[in-house]
C-alpha positions as protocol buffer text, in pm:
chain_id: "A"
residue {
  index: 1
  type: MET
  ca { x: -458 y: 1603 z: -2198 }
}
residue {
  index: 2
  type: PRO
  ca { x: -124 y: 1417 z: -2173 }
}
residue {
  index: 3
  type: SER
  ca { x: -185 y: 1034 z: -2073 }
}
residue {
  index: 4
  type: PHE
  ca { x: 40 y: 969 z: -1739 }
}
residue {
  index: 5
  type: ARG
  ca { x: -24 y: 522 z: -1807 }
}
residue {
  index: 6
  type: ARG
  ca { x: 224 y: 287 z: -1877 }
}
residue {
  index: 7
  type: ASN
  ca { x: 290 y: 88 z: -2195 }
}
residue {
  index: 8
  type: SER
  ca { x: 469 y: -197 z: -2216 }
}
residue {
  index: 9
  type: ASN
  ca { x: 870 y: -16 z: -2227 }
}
residue {
  index: 10
  type: SER
  ca { x: 778 y: 211 z: -1946 }
}
residue {
  index: 11
  type: THR
  ca { x: 822 y: 465 z: -2085 }
}
residue {
  index: 12
  type: GLU
  ca { x: 534 y: 672 z: -2078 }
}
residue {
  index: 13
  type: LEU
  ca { x: 664 y: 957 z: -1911 }
}
residue {
  index: 14
  type: ALA
  ca { x: 891 y: 1028 z: -2233 }
}
residue {
  index: 15
  type: ASP
  ca { x: 919 y: 1390 z: -2358 }
}
residue {
  index: 16
  type: ARG
  ca { x: 684 y: 1531 z: -2098 }
}
residue {
  index: 17
  type: VAL
  ca { x: 854 y: 1772 z: -1834 }
}
residue {
  index: 18
  type: ALA
  ca { x: 840 y: 1682 z: -1448 }
}
residue {
  index: 19
  type: VAL
  ca { x: 898 y: 1943 z: -1160 }
}
residue {
  index: 20
  type: ILE
  ca { x: 1020 y: 1791 z: -845 }
}
residue {
  index: 21
  type: THR
  ca { x: 1052 y: 1993 z: -497 }
}
residue {
  index: 22
  type: GLY
  ca { x: 1217 y: 1900 z: -294 }
}
residue {
  index: 23
  type: ALA
  ca { x: 1425 y: 1577 z: -518 }
}
residue {
  index: 24
  type: GLY
  ca { x: 1787 y: 1599 z: -338 }
}
residue {
  index: 25
  type: SER
  ca { x: 1656 y: 1331 z: -90 }
}
residue {
  index: 26
  type: GLY
  ca { x: 1418 y: 1039 z: 20 }
}
residue {
  index: 27
  type: ILE
  ca { x: 1152 y: 1041 z: -145 }
}
residue {
  index: 28
  type: GLY
  ca { x: 1213 y: 1281 z: -384 }
}
residue {
  index: 29
  type: ARG
  ca { x: 1534 y: 1175 z: -454 }
}
residue {
  index: 30
  type: GLU
  ca { x: 1344 y: 789 z: -565 }
}
residue {
  index: 31
  type: LEU
  ca { x: 1079 y: 1055 z: -748 }
}
residue {
  index: 32
  type: ALA
  ca { x: 1387 y: 1223 z: -994 }
}
residue {
  index: 33
  type: LEU
  ca { x: 1505 y: 876 z: -1087 }
}
residue {
  index: 34
  type: LEU
  ca { x: 1252 y: 706 z: -1187 }
}
residue {
  index: 35
  type: CYS
  ca { x: 1100 y: 948 z: -1403 }
}
residue {
  index: 36
  type: ALA
  ca { x: 1458 y: 973 z: -1503 }
}
residue {
  index: 37
  type: GLN
  ca { x: 1407 y: 663 z: -1610 }
}
residue {
  index: 38
  type: ARG
  ca { x: 1071 y: 662 z: -1802 }
}
residue {
  index: 39
  type: GLY
  ca { x: 1149 y: 939 z: -1942 }
}
residue {
  index: 40
  type: ALA
  ca { x: 1114 y: 1274 z: -1841 }
}
residue {
  index: 41
  type: LEU
  ca { x: 1269 y: 1561 z: -1894 }
}
residue {
  index: 42
  type: LEU
  ca { x: 1301 y: 1697 z: -1507 }
}
residue {
  index: 43
  type: ALA
  ca { x: 1353 y: 2027 z: -1356 }
}
residue {
  index: 44
  type: ILE
  ca { x: 1399 y: 1923 z: -932 }
}
residue {
  index: 45
  type: CYS
  ca { x: 1468 y: 2227 z: -676 }
}
residue {
  index: 46
  type: ASP
  ca { x: 1577 y: 2160 z: -311 }
}
residue {
  index: 47
  type: ILE
  ca { x: 1774 y: 2354 z: -74 }
}
residue {
  index: 48
  type: ASN
  ca { x: 2032 y: 2166 z: 11 }
}
residue {
  index: 49
  type: GLY
  ca { x: 2264 y: 2238 z: -292 }
}
residue {
  index: 50
  type: ALA
  ca { x: 2455 y: 1896 z: -284 }
}
residue {
  index: 51
  type: GLY
  ca { x: 2213 y: 1665 z: -218 }
}
residue {
  index: 52
  type: LEU
  ca { x: 2042 y: 1815 z: -525 }
}
residue {
  index: 53
  type: ALA
  ca { x: 2375 y: 1812 z: -729 }
}
residue {
  index: 54
  type: GLY
  ca { x: 2395 y: 1404 z: -679 }
}
residue {
  index: 55
  type: THR
  ca { x: 2056 y: 1362 z: -782 }
}
residue {
  index: 56
  type: ALA
  ca { x: 2048 y: 1590 z: -1123 }
}
residue {
  index: 57
  type: GLU
  ca { x: 2445 y: 1394 z: -1203 }
}
residue {
  index: 58
  type: ALA
  ca { x: 2228 y: 1047 z: -1156 }
}
residue {
  index: 59
  type: ALA
  ca { x: 1884 y: 1133 z: -1315 }
}
residue {
  index: 60
  type: ARG
  ca { x: 2152 y: 1240 z: -1642 }
}
residue {
  index: 61
  type: THR
  ca { x: 2282 y: 928 z: -1614 }
}
residue {
  index: 62
  type: ARG
  ca { x: 1956 y: 779 z: -1678 }
}
residue {
  index: 63
  type: GLY
  ca { x: 1980 y: 960 z: -2012 }
}
residue {
  index: 64
  type: ALA
  ca { x: 1794 y: 1219 z: -1847 }
}
residue {
  index: 65
  type: GLN
  ca { x: 1820 y: 1609 z: -1907 }
}
residue {
  index: 66
  type: VAL
  ca { x: 1759 y: 1792 z: -1614 }
}
residue {
  index: 67
  type: LEU
  ca { x: 1731 y: 2134 z: -1460 }
}
residue {
  index: 68
  type: MET
  ca { x: 1826 y: 2231 z: -1157 }
}
residue {
  index: 69
  type: SER
  ca { x: 1794 y: 2488 z: -922 }
}
residue {
  index: 70
  type: GLN
  ca { x: 1840 y: 2558 z: -538 }
}
residue {
  index: 71
  type: VAL
  ca { x: 1571 y: 2717 z: -407 }
}
residue {
  index: 72
  type: ASP
  ca { x: 1408 y: 2737 z: -35 }
}
residue {
  index: 73
  type: VAL
  ca { x: 970 y: 2627 z: -160 }
}
residue {
  index: 74
  type: SER
  ca { x: 911 y: 2856 z: 123 }
}
residue {
  index: 75
  type: ASP
  ca { x: 1040 y: 3115 z: -98 }
}
residue {
  index: 76
  type: GLY
  ca { x: 736 y: 3235 z: -357 }
}
residue {
  index: 77
  type: ASP
  ca { x: 967 y: 3467 z: -548 }
}
residue {
  index: 78
  type: ALA
  ca { x: 1269 y: 3217 z: -591 }
}
residue {
  index: 79
  type: MET
  ca { x: 942 y: 3012 z: -654 }
}
residue {
  index: 80
  type: ASN
  ca { x: 844 y: 3213 z: -963 }
}
residue {
  index: 81
  type: ARG
  ca { x: 1186 y: 3266 z: -1047 }
}
residue {
  index: 82
  type: PHE
  ca { x: 1221 y: 2856 z: -1093 }
}
residue {
  index: 83
  type: ALA
  ca { x: 917 y: 2764 z: -1270 }
}
residue {
  index: 84
  type: GLN
  ca { x: 1051 y: 3107 z: -1535 }
}
residue {
  index: 85
  type: ALA
  ca { x: 1306 y: 2916 z: -1577 }
}
residue {
  index: 86
  type: THR
  ca { x: 1214 y: 2590 z: -1647 }
}
residue {
  index: 87
  type: SER
  ca { x: 910 y: 2756 z: -1890 }
}
residue {
  index: 88
  type: ASP
  ca { x: 1181 y: 2942 z: -2043 }
}
residue {
  index: 89
  type: ARG
  ca { x: 1460 y: 2537 z: -2085 }
}
residue {
  index: 90
  type: PHE
  ca { x: 1144 y: 2355 z: -2134 }
}
residue {
  index: 91
  type: GLY
  ca { x: 827 y: 2575 z: -2253 }
}
residue {
  index: 92
  type: ARG
  ca { x: 607 y: 2330 z: -2090 }
}
residue {
  index: 93
  type: VAL
  ca { x: 450 y: 2182 z: -1749 }
}
residue {
  index: 94
  type: ASP
  ca { x: 398 y: 1865 z: -1753 }
}
residue {
  index: 95
  type: LEU
  ca { x: 391 y: 1716 z: -1354 }
}
residue {
  index: 96
  type: LEU
  ca { x: 452 y: 1934 z: -1081 }
}
residue {
  index: 97
  type: ILE
  ca { x: 564 y: 1667 z: -777 }
}
residue {
  index: 98
  type: ASN
  ca { x: 543 y: 1923 z: -440 }
}
residue {
  index: 99
  type: ASN
  ca { x: 751 y: 1700 z: -265 }
}
residue {
  index: 100
  type: ALA
  ca { x: 911 y: 1917 z: -54 }
}
residue {
  index: 101
  type: GLY
  ca { x: 846 y: 1904 z: 368 }
}
residue {
  index: 102
  type: VAL
  ca { x: 962 y: 1892 z: 725 }
}
residue {
  index: 103
  type: ALA
  ca { x: 912 y: 1722 z: 1034 }
}
residue {
  index: 104
  type: VAL
  ca { x: 834 y: 1853 z: 1405 }
}
residue {
  index: 105
  type: VAL
  ca { x: 781 y: 1572 z: 1673 }
}
residue {
  index: 106
  type: GLY
  ca { x: 596 y: 1670 z: 1975 }
}
residue {
  index: 107
  type: GLY
  ca { x: 307 y: 1769 z: 2100 }
}
residue {
  index: 108
  type: PHE
  ca { x: 121 y: 2139 z: 2117 }
}
residue {
  index: 109
  type: LEU
  ca { x: 251 y: 2213 z: 2405 }
}
residue {
  index: 110
  type: ASP
  ca { x: 612 y: 2075 z: 2328 }
}
residue {
  index: 111
  type: THR
  ca { x: 618 y: 2324 z: 1985 }
}
residue {
  index: 112
  type: ASN
  ca { x: 741 y: 2653 z: 2006 }
}
residue {
  index: 113
  type: ARG
  ca { x: 591 y: 2908 z: 1736 }
}
residue {
  index: 114
  type: LYS
  ca { x: 956 y: 2890 z: 1531 }
}
residue {
  index: 115
  type: ASP
  ca { x: 823 y: 2565 z: 1486 }
}
residue {
  index: 116
  type: TRP
  ca { x: 495 y: 2630 z: 1329 }
}
residue {
  index: 117
  type: GLN
  ca { x: 581 y: 2907 z: 1120 }
}
residue {
  index: 118
  type: TRP
  ca { x: 921 y: 2651 z: 994 }
}
residue {
  index: 119
  type: LEU
  ca { x: 641 y: 2437 z: 949 }
}
residue {
  index: 120
  type: ILE
  ca { x: 375 y: 2600 z: 783 }
}
residue {
  index: 121
  type: ASP
  ca { x: 644 y: 2817 z: 527 }
}
residue {
  index: 122
  type: ILE
  ca { x: 750 y: 2450 z: 404 }
}
residue {
  index: 123
  type: ASN
  ca { x: 509 y: 2212 z: 426 }
}
residue {
  index: 124
  type: LEU
  ca { x: 210 y: 2413 z: 344 }
}
residue {
  index: 125
  type: MET
  ca { x: 355 y: 2744 z: 136 }
}
residue {
  index: 126
  type: GLY
  ca { x: 594 y: 2483 z: -12 }
}
residue {
  index: 127
  type: VAL
  ca { x: 268 y: 2409 z: -222 }
}
residue {
  index: 128
  type: VAL
  ca { x: 90 y: 2665 z: -199 }
}
residue {
  index: 129
  type: HIS
  ca { x: 419 y: 2861 z: -417 }
}
residue {
  index: 130
  type: GLY
  ca { x: 469 y: 2556 z: -587 }
}
residue {
  index: 131
  type: CYS
  ca { x: 108 y: 2539 z: -775 }
}
residue {
  index: 132
  type: ASP
  ca { x: 117 y: 2966 z: -807 }
}
residue {
  index: 133
  type: ALA
  ca { x: 456 y: 2947 z: -966 }
}
residue {
  index: 134
  type: PHE
  ca { x: 379 y: 2620 z: -1225 }
}
residue {
  index: 135
  type: LEU
  ca { x: -4 y: 2619 z: -1269 }
}
residue {
  index: 136
  type: PRO
  ca { x: -37 y: 2899 z: -1471 }
}
residue {
  index: 137
  type: ILE
  ca { x: 205 y: 2746 z: -1713 }
}
residue {
  index: 138
  type: MET
  ca { x: 3 y: 2419 z: -1705 }
}
residue {
  index: 139
  type: ILE
  ca { x: -303 y: 2594 z: -1819 }
}
residue {
  index: 140
  type: ARG
  ca { x: -118 y: 2839 z: -2078 }
}
residue {
  index: 141
  type: SER
  ca { x: -5 y: 2522 z: -2266 }
}
residue {
  index: 142
  type: ARG
  ca { x: -412 y: 2334 z: -2254 }
}
residue {
  index: 143
  type: ARG
  ca { x: -226 y: 2001 z: -2207 }
}
residue {
  index: 144
  type: GLY
  ca { x: -381 y: 1937 z: -1888 }
}
residue {
  index: 145
  type: GLY
  ca { x: -133 y: 1740 z: -1705 }
}
residue {
  index: 146
  type: HIS
  ca { x: -145 y: 1663 z: -1304 }
}
residue {
  index: 147
  type: VAL
  ca { x: -5 y: 1804 z: -972 }
}
residue {
  index: 148
  type: VAL
  ca { x: 119 y: 1557 z: -643 }
}
residue {
  index: 149
  type: ASN
  ca { x: 62 y: 1684 z: -291 }
}
residue {
  index: 150
  type: LEU
  ca { x: 259 y: 1459 z: -71 }
}
residue {
  index: 151
  type: SER
  ca { x: 36 y: 1499 z: 201 }
}
residue {
  index: 152
  type: SER
  ca { x: 134 y: 1208 z: 489 }
}
residue {
  index: 153
  type: ALA
  ca { x: -135 y: 966 z: 696 }
}
residue {
  index: 154
  type: ALA
  ca { x: -90 y: 1213 z: 1004 }
}
residue {
  index: 155
  type: GLY
  ca { x: -316 y: 1443 z: 784 }
}
residue {
  index: 156
  type: LEU
  ca { x: -519 y: 1164 z: 742 }
}
residue {
  index: 157
  type: LEU
  ca { x: -574 y: 1121 z: 1111 }
}
residue {
  index: 158
  type: ALA
  ca { x: -375 y: 1352 z: 1361 }
}
residue {
  index: 159
  type: ASN
  ca { x: -82 y: 1266 z: 1498 }
}
residue {
  index: 160
  type: PRO
  ca { x: -61 y: 1341 z: 1910 }
}
residue {
  index: 161
  type: GLN
  ca { x: 331 y: 1341 z: 1908 }
}
residue {
  index: 162
  type: LEU
  ca { x: 318 y: 1556 z: 1530 }
}
residue {
  index: 163
  type: SER
  ca { x: 35 y: 1800 z: 1607 }
}
residue {
  index: 164
  type: ALA
  ca { x: 235 y: 2105 z: 1374 }
}
residue {
  index: 165
  type: TYR
  ca { x: 297 y: 1862 z: 1131 }
}
residue {
  index: 166
  type: SER
  ca { x: -9 y: 1687 z: 1141 }
}
residue {
  index: 167
  type: ALA
  ca { x: -172 y: 2020 z: 1080 }
}
residue {
  index: 168
  type: THR
  ca { x: 46 y: 2147 z: 818 }
}
residue {
  index: 169
  type: LYS
  ca { x: -53 y: 1786 z: 620 }
}
residue {
  index: 170
  type: PHE
  ca { x: -433 y: 1818 z: 681 }
}
residue {
  index: 171
  type: ALA
  ca { x: -410 y: 2155 z: 525 }
}
residue {
  index: 172
  type: VAL
  ca { x: -243 y: 2018 z: 194 }
}
residue {
  index: 173
  type: LEU
  ca { x: -491 y: 1750 z: 171 }
}
residue {
  index: 174
  type: GLY
  ca { x: -792 y: 2016 z: 190 }
}
residue {
  index: 175
  type: LEU
  ca { x: -570 y: 2246 z: -27 }
}
residue {
  index: 176
  type: SER
  ca { x: -529 y: 1946 z: -269 }
}
residue {
  index: 177
  type: GLU
  ca { x: -866 y: 1837 z: -291 }
}
residue {
  index: 178
  type: ALA
  ca { x: -1023 y: 2186 z: -335 }
}
residue {
  index: 179
  type: LEU
  ca { x: -780 y: 2245 z: -631 }
}
residue {
  index: 180
  type: ARG
  ca { x: -830 y: 1923 z: -793 }
}
residue {
  index: 181
  type: MET
  ca { x: -1252 y: 2040 z: -849 }
}
residue {
  index: 182
  type: GLU
  ca { x: -1090 y: 2415 z: -928 }
}
residue {
  index: 183
  type: MET
  ca { x: -897 y: 2227 z: -1215 }
}
residue {
  index: 184
  type: LYS
  ca { x: -1021 y: 1987 z: -1356 }
}
residue {
  index: 185
  type: PRO
  ca { x: -1197 y: 2220 z: -1652 }
}
residue {
  index: 186
  type: TYR
  ca { x: -832 y: 2309 z: -1708 }
}
residue {
  index: 187
  type: GLY
  ca { x: -793 y: 1849 z: -1797 }
}
residue {
  index: 188
  type: ILE
  ca { x: -523 y: 1889 z: -1457 }
}
residue {
  index: 189
  type: GLY
  ca { x: -563 y: 1584 z: -1199 }
}
residue {
  index: 190
  type: VAL
  ca { x: -466 y: 1663 z: -925 }
}
residue {
  index: 191
  type: THR
  ca { x: -394 y: 1421 z: -662 }
}
residue {
  index: 192
  type: ALA
  ca { x: -299 y: 1451 z: -257 }
}
residue {
  index: 193
  type: VAL
  ca { x: -3 y: 1171 z: -153 }
}
residue {
  index: 194
  type: CYS
  ca { x: -65 y: 1033 z: 206 }
}
residue {
  index: 195
  type: PRO
  ca { x: 279 y: 808 z: 318 }
}
residue {
  index: 196
  type: GLY
  ca { x: 248 y: 643 z: 609 }
}
residue {
  index: 197
  type: ILE
  ca { x: 577 y: 472 z: 828 }
}
residue {
  index: 198
  type: ILE
  ca { x: 861 y: 517 z: 572 }
}
residue {
  index: 199
  type: ASP
  ca { x: 1230 y: 463 z: 560 }
}
residue {
  index: 200
  type: THR
  ca { x: 1391 y: 792 z: 432 }
}
residue {
  index: 201
  type: ALA
  ca { x: 1641 y: 1022 z: 641 }
}
residue {
  index: 202
  type: ILE
  ca { x: 1374 y: 1221 z: 823 }
}
residue {
  index: 203
  type: THR
  ca { x: 1391 y: 1090 z: 1107 }
}
residue {
  index: 204
  type: GLN
  ca { x: 1771 y: 1183 z: 1222 }
}
residue {
  index: 205
  type: ASN
  ca { x: 1694 y: 1584 z: 1034 }
}
residue {
  index: 206
  type: SER
  ca { x: 1362 y: 1653 z: 1230 }
}
residue {
  index: 207
  type: PRO
  ca { x: 1358 y: 1787 z: 1537 }
}
residue {
  index: 208
  type: ILE
  ca { x: 1242 y: 1678 z: 1898 }
}
residue {
  index: 209
  type: ARG
  ca { x: 1044 y: 1819 z: 2143 }
}
residue {
  index: 210
  type: GLY
  ca { x: 960 y: 1766 z: 2510 }
}
residue {
  index: 211
  type: ASP
  ca { x: 1019 y: 1571 z: 2768 }
}
residue {
  index: 212
  type: GLY
  ca { x: 1285 y: 1302 z: 2760 }
}
residue {
  index: 213
  type: ASP
  ca { x: 1649 y: 1165 z: 2631 }
}
residue {
  index: 214
  type: THR
  ca { x: 1645 y: 1308 z: 2324 }
}
residue {
  index: 215
  type: ALA
  ca { x: 1913 y: 1125 z: 2180 }
}
residue {
  index: 216
  type: GLU
  ca { x: 1678 y: 767 z: 2342 }
}
residue {
  index: 217
  type: ARG
  ca { x: 1385 y: 917 z: 2180 }
}
residue {
  index: 218
  type: ARG
  ca { x: 1523 y: 943 z: 1768 }
}
residue {
  index: 219
  type: LYS
  ca { x: 1751 y: 630 z: 1778 }
}
residue {
  index: 220
  type: ARG
  ca { x: 1377 y: 419 z: 1876 }
}
residue {
  index: 221
  type: LEU
  ca { x: 1220 y: 661 z: 1666 }
}
residue {
  index: 222
  type: ALA
  ca { x: 1425 y: 578 z: 1353 }
}
residue {
  index: 223
  type: SER
  ca { x: 1464 y: 177 z: 1474 }
}
residue {
  index: 224
  type: ALA
  ca { x: 1105 y: 167 z: 1386 }
}
residue {
  index: 225
  type: TYR
  ca { x: 1093 y: 289 z: 1049 }
}
residue {
  index: 226
  type: GLN
  ca { x: 1375 y: 144 z: 957 }
}
residue {
  index: 227
  type: LYS
  ca { x: 1174 y: -174 z: 1136 }
}
residue {
  index: 228
  type: ARG
  ca { x: 943 y: -92 z: 887 }
}
residue {
  index: 229
  type: GLY
  ca { x: 1142 y: -92 z: 622 }
}
residue {
  index: 230
  type: TYR
  ca { x: 935 y: 82 z: 345 }
}
residue {
  index: 231
  type: PRO
  ca { x: 1157 y: 258 z: 153 }
}
residue {
  index: 232
  type: ALA
  ca { x: 1128 y: 596 z: -100 }
}
residue {
  index: 233
  type: ASP
  ca { x: 1185 y: 395 z: -413 }
}
residue {
  index: 234
  type: ARG
  ca { x: 889 y: 220 z: -343 }
}
residue {
  index: 235
  type: VAL
  ca { x: 694 y: 498 z: -253 }
}
residue {
  index: 236
  type: ALA
  ca { x: 814 y: 663 z: -564 }
}
residue {
  index: 237
  type: HIS
  ca { x: 643 y: 431 z: -758 }
}
residue {
  index: 238
  type: ASN
  ca { x: 300 y: 443 z: -603 }
}
residue {
  index: 239
  type: ILE
  ca { x: 292 y: 783 z: -673 }
}
residue {
  index: 240
  type: LEU
  ca { x: 349 y: 749 z: -1030 }
}
residue {
  index: 241
  type: ARG
  ca { x: 94 y: 552 z: -1038 }
}
residue {
  index: 242
  type: ALA
  ca { x: -174 y: 719 z: -826 }
}
residue {
  index: 243
  type: VAL
  ca { x: -114 y: 952 z: -1116 }
}
residue {
  index: 244
  type: GLU
  ca { x: -179 y: 705 z: -1360 }
}
residue {
  index: 245
  type: ARG
  ca { x: -577 y: 627 z: -1215 }
}
residue {
  index: 246
  type: ASN
  ca { x: -625 y: 1021 z: -1134 }
}
residue {
  index: 247
  type: ARG
  ca { x: -640 y: 902 z: -762 }
}
residue {
  index: 248
  type: ALA
  ca { x: -767 y: 1252 z: -550 }
}
residue {
  index: 249
  type: VAL
  ca { x: -615 y: 1043 z: -211 }
}
residue {
  index: 250
  type: ALA
  ca { x: -323 y: 848 z: -207 }
}
residue {
  index: 251
  type: PRO
  ca { x: -247 y: 676 z: 36 }
}
residue {
  index: 252
  type: VAL
  ca { x: 123 y: 502 z: 89 }
}
residue {
  index: 253
  type: ALA
  ca { x: 190 y: 178 z: 292 }
}
residue {
  index: 254
  type: ALA
  ca { x: -4 y: -29 z: 465 }
}
residue {
  index: 255
  type: GLU
  ca { x: -95 y: 224 z: 804 }
}
residue {
  index: 256
  type: ALA
  ca { x: -194 y: 461 z: 560 }
}
residue {
  index: 257
  type: HIS
  ca { x: -409 y: 319 z: 393 }
}
residue {
  index: 258
  type: LEU
  ca { x: -567 y: 176 z: 678 }
}
residue {
  index: 259
  type: LEU
  ca { x: -586 y: 511 z: 898 }
}
residue {
  index: 260
  type: TYR
  ca { x: -743 y: 611 z: 538 }
}
residue {
  index: 261
  type: ALA
  ca { x: -1031 y: 348 z: 590 }
}
residue {
  index: 262
  type: LEU
  ca { x: -1091 y: 350 z: 950 }
}
residue {
  index: 263
  type: SER
  ca { x: -1142 y: 743 z: 941 }
}
residue {
  index: 264
  type: ARG
  ca { x: -1477 y: 688 z: 699 }
}
residue {
  index: 265
  type: ALA
  ca { x: -1593 y: 391 z: 872 }
}
residue {
  index: 266
  type: THR
  ca { x: -1507 y: 389 z: 1185 }
}
residue {
  index: 267
  type: PRO
  ca { x: -1351 y: 724 z: 1318 }
}
residue {
  index: 268
  type: PRO
  ca { x: -1304 y: 638 z: 1739 }
}
residue {
  index: 269
  type: LEU
  ca { x: -1148 y: 274 z: 1612 }
}
residue {
  index: 270
  type: ALA
  ca { x: -880 y: 547 z: 1425 }
}
residue {
  index: 271
  type: ARG
  ca { x: -843 y: 720 z: 1644 }
}
residue {
  index: 272
  type: TRP
  ca { x: -733 y: 478 z: 1893 }
}
residue {
  index: 273
  type: LEU
  ca { x: -429 y: 353 z: 1632 }
}
residue {
  index: 274
  type: ALA
  ca { x: -320 y: 720 z: 1585 }
}
residue {
  index: 275
  type: ALA
  ca { x: -236 y: 714 z: 1944 }
}
residue {
  index: 276
  type: ARG
  ca { x: -39 y: 393 z: 1958 }
}
residue {
  index: 277
  type: LEU
  ca { x: 112 y: 495 z: 1593 }
}
residue {
  index: 278
  type: ALA
  ca { x: 249 y: 758 z: 1784 }
}
residue {
  index: 279
  type: ASP
  ca { x: 436 y: 577 z: 2071 }
}
residue {
  index: 280
  type: LEU
  ca { x: 642 y: 578 z: 1823 }
}
residue {
  index: 281
  type: SER
  ca { x: 749 y: 881 z: 1878 }
}
residue {
  index: 282
  type: LYS
  ca { x: 738 y: 866 z: 2267 }
}
């Protein structure tokens, strides 16, 4: 099984093939650039072609070989084609990061069926499609490897203002824990990453449902995330550290660690804290 432990020159991913979905912006982009810096061969995808091209160019300036593909992760056939192209180009996969995801802000009564399907198709089925397309390549190579699935702090403890989003992220967490047990005989580790309040463009891009001035709610939400000031590049470093340590669940940012601990030790207190955090979205 390939080791992902750090070494003195920070090239522990040298000649390892890293696949990253949602690499056109945010956490996915920072993961791609960090993996490039550490010597990885990259296969990256995103539905946003312009953002993806920007990431690929930046990764190449760091010396990485890059295969990029404009892919909607909700399309299983497209993900299979991406996996085949990756196998044809690099012959193997060592690290799979199912990062692509979207959000809808709103409680259950304000979230419509179209929203639900969109979230399920990308947040949950995108992870399923990634694993379905790339795990057979990893297993056949007999090299082991690692899978990272992006859940959320909202997948550790439900957020009433992210009702449908929380449901999909809980599902990703459950899938990851089951997959970790199933993949162990193949030497493949699986980590569910659960970021907290991270300063990315998701606050600007996510639909907001319910009553009130949407523009004002978005402004307050973005302001809260910006003031929290936890950047995507820091998340990327924490994700690769979790891979190095073969963590089953990896909360990222203090609030995610707190929710993770409280959800196991004192669930009522954890629910109270989650409700307070939900006020940021109102």
